[in-house]
N, C-alpha and C positions, 0 to 999 in steps of 0.2 A: 660668661658673665661671673665675676666674683660675688661672693655672698653679700657684701655690703652694697653693691651696686643692684643687685637683685632686690634686696631689702628697701633700698631707695625707690626703686622703680613701683615695687608693689605698694608701698605708702602712697607714693604720688597718684597711682591709679586709684587707690580708695578715696583718696581725698578729692579728687576729680569728679569721681562718682557721686560722692556725698555731696559736693557743691551742687551738682546737677539736680540731685534729689531736693534740696533746700530751694533752688531757684524754681523748680517745677512746683513745688507745694505753694510757695510764695506767690507766684503768678496765677495759680487756681484760686487762692483765698482773695486776692485782688479783683480778679474777673468775677467772683461770685458777689463780692462787695459791689462792684460797679453795676452787675445786673440787678441787685436789690434796689439800688439808689437810682435806677434808670427812669426816666420820665417818658421814654418812648418804648414802642413795642405793641403787640398785638393785645386786645382786651384781657386775654388769660394772663399776659405777663404784667398787666397792670393791677391784678387783684392783690388784695393783702396776703392771701394765703401763698401766692407765688412768691412775693417778697419774703415772707416768713421763711419759706423753702430755701431761698438764697441766702438769708442770714444764717440758717442751720448749716447750710453747706460751707459757708464763709467760717463759722466756727469750727466746722470739722477740719477744713483745710488749715486754719490757724493752729489747731492743735498739732497737725502733721508737720506744719511748718516749724513750730517751737521744737518739736521732739526731734526733727531731722537737724535742726540748727544746733540742739545740744549734742546730738551724736557727732556732727562736725567739730563742735569745740572739744569734745573728749578725744576724738581721733587727733585733732591737731596737737593735742599735748601728749600723745604717745611718743615715747623715746625711740624713734625709728631710724637715727642715723649713728647707731653704734650696735656692735655685735653682743648677744646675750648668751651666756654660757648655760643658763637654765630657762625653763618655761616660766615667763613672767610677762607682764605688760609689754609690747613692743617686740616680742621674740617672733621669730618665723620657726615654725615646729614641722619637720619633716617625718612623717611616719610611713610604716609599710602600707596604709590604706588611704592616706591623704596628707595634703599639706594645709597648714593652719597659720593664719597671722593674728597674733593675739592684739586686738585693737578695739573695734566695735563690730558688732554683728550686722552684715550686710550680705548681699549676693556674692557669689563666687568670682574671682578675678582670675583671668588668664593671661600669663605673660609667656610669650613664645608658645612653647608646647606644655608648660606646667600650670596647673590649675591650683589655686589657693582659696581657702575659705576663712575670710576674716570672721573671727568670733570675738564677742566680749568676755570680760573677766567674770560675767555673772552666767555665762553658759555653763551647763553642767559638765560639759567634755573637758572645758578648761579646768575646772574644779577638779577633775579627776587626774589631770597631769601636771597641775601647778607646781612647781620647784623641782620637777624632774630634769634630767639632762641626758644627753646622747648615750644611747646603749640601754636606757631605762625602759621599762614596758609597763603598761597600765591596762585594766579592763574597763570597758565602758559599754554598757548595753548588750551583753553577751558576745562582745568582739574584743580580742586582745590587739592592741596596739603596740608596736615597738617604735621607738623614737630613733630614727636614722640620724637626725642631725638637729641641732638648736643653734640659731644664731640672731 
């Protein structure tokens, strides 16, 4: 697989994962709202304290939903369909200790046998490597990273 194909697949995997996070948070928010408004249920579920608890849960999931939707918007704005010669948003960075995708912070993504760590531009490790290119090295948390490739 060439670099651009790899980058596209990585981007699409991240978008798909983030869309699922948005969907799950929205469904949880709506379910909590439905439970709070329900006229049916056990006597415990009909109490004001139960309804208040459901409203608090709805509010918590609403925050998660807005945050995850914001991350999806940021991710979809990442320039992921071209190759980058330096570490910047949208770049894939392969180092001696791991692979990074500069986009938004989320769980690792595995494609074939390679693992990538999507990180945001506010991540301290990104700040340590921003602007660098293939062959450069940097120190982060007592570890030396050598950039093997950037695209």
